[in-house]
N, C-alpha and C positions, 0 to 999 in steps of 0.2 A: 221357403217355397215361393216361387214366382208364378203368378197367375197370368194367363194369356191376356186377360183384360188389362192388367197393369202395363204389360208390354205395348198393348195397343194405345193406351193413354200416353205413354212416354213418346211413342212415335207421333202422336197427334200434337203433342206439345213442343216438338223439336222445331227450332228456329235457327236457320243458318247464320243469322245476324249475331246470334249469341256467341258463336265461335270468333267472329271478327272482333266483337267487343272484348272478348277474353284476350285475344292477341294484342289489341290496343292496350289493354290493362297491363300485360306483361311488359310491353315496350316502354310504357310510362314508368313502371316500377324500376326496370333495369336502368333507364336513364337517370331516375332520381337517385338510384344507388350509386351510380358513377359520380353524380354531383356531390353526393354526401361524402364519398371518399376523397374527391378533390378538396372539398371544404375542410375535411379532417386534416389533410396534408398541409393546407394553409394554416389551420389552427396550431398544428404542431410546430411549424416553422416560426410563427409569430410568438409562440410560447418559449421556444428556444431562444430567440432574440431577446425576449424580455428577461430571461434568466441570465444570459451571457452579459448583456449590457446593463444589468441592474446596477443602480448607483450604490456606492459604498456608504453603509450606514455609519453614523457617528459612534465613536467608542463609548461603551458603557462605563468604563473605568479609567481613571487617570493613573498612568504608570508612575509618575514621580510621587504622587500622593500615596499610592499603594506601597511603593518601595520604602518610603519614609515610615509608614505604619509597620512594615515588616521589620525594619531595623530597630524600631522601638519596642518590638515584641508584642504589638497589638494583634489580637486574634481577628482574622478576617473570614467571613463567610459570604461567598465562596472563597477558597484560598487564593493566595497570591498567584500560584501557578495556574489555577483554573481561570482566574481573571485575565491573565496575560497570554494564555495559550492560544495561538492563532490570531493574536492581535494584529490587525492590519497596520497599525502605526509601527510596531516593532518589525514586522516583515519588510516594511518599506526601507528600514534601516539596514537590512542585511546586504552584505556585498561580499564578493570573493576576496578572502584574505590571502590564501595560499593555494597553489596547485602542486600537490605532491605526486611526483612521478617516479615509479620504481618497479611496479608489477608488469608482467608480460601477459597477463590474462585478466579476465573479469575480477573486479574486487567485490567479494560477497559480504564482507563484514568489516565494521569499524567498531572499536571499543576504546573509550577513554579510561585512563587509570583514575584512581580516586581523586588525585589532586587536579586532574584535567591537563596535565602538562605533556602527557604522551598518548599516542594512539597505537593500537595493534590492529593491523589490517591483514585479512586472510583472502587468498585469491585462488583462481583456477590454476595458476602456475605452480601450485603446491607449496608456495613459500609464505611465510609470515614476516611482515616488516614492522619494526617498532620505530615510530616517528617521534621526533621532538619538533612538533608542528609549529611552535612559536619561533623556533630558530630556522624553520623551513628546511630541515635536514633529516636524512634517514640515519638513524642511530644504529640499527642492526637489521640485517636480512638473513634469515636462515631457512633451511629446508625443514618443513614441518614433519616430515616422516610419513605423511599420508600418501596414499596411492591414487587418490582422485580429489576432485574439487574440494577446497577448504571452505566450509560454510560459515564457520564461526571461530573467532579467536578472542579470548578474554583474559584480561589481567586478573590474577589473584591478588589479594591484599599483600602489600609489600612490594609489588611490581617486579619481583624476581621470578615469578612462576606465571606461565601463560598456558591456558588450556585451549584445546581446539577439538573440533569435530568436523566430519567430512562425509563425502559421498561414499567412501569406502566403509563407512560404519564405525570407524575407529574413534575413540575418545583418547586424546593424547595430552601429555603434560611436558612442557619444555621448561627447563630451569636455566635462568641466566645468572651470570656472575655479577658481582658488584661493579666491575669495570664495564659491563654491558656486553659480554660475550656469551655465546651459548655454551653451557656446561654439559648439558644432557638432554635427551628427549626419550620418552618411554610411552608405551601404550598402557592406558589405564583399563580400557574395556573395549568390547567389540559387540556392536549390534548386528542383527541378522540383515538389516536393511540400512539405507542411508541414515545418517545422523544429521538432522538439519539444525537443531538448536541446542544451546547450552544454557543452564540457569545455575548461578552460584548461590548457595544457601549459606547463610551465616551460622556460626557454631551456636 
């Protein structure tokens, strides 16, 4: 309930300068907010530069020493692979060894055989190529039998069987001859949607 006396007292306390002061306060706050945003932008830029141009830290582990320990059967914690994974020293040694050209579409998968001498590559061109990469040559190229992009192609133990999966949902098995020719290709299963990955489980 508002009484008439309260309204009268409010009117008597009214001061036009208060509105001007409030406007000035809003202007000051808005300008300070804009300055804060500009400052934040500068901070982000400086932070980005600091991350991008950060100096390379010294390696924590010595590759030669770790390799010697591995060959001698010494137990390492963390393991050899964990110590050397992402090693700046090793990455600097990487260089292009071979450029294997043969597919007519995007290459979606690469898989080395157990010995590391061959690569099976699957592509959007629906073919699978077996490479002898050390000799820089294509050993075999065959039609996968898939109707859409080949997402994965993997060697089975023995290198004469290659499994593959695809956008068409099929999981297929290709059998190669000892001479390196395609003997047969068959469908093992069918998903309701695309099959993106394959995982080989040991017996």
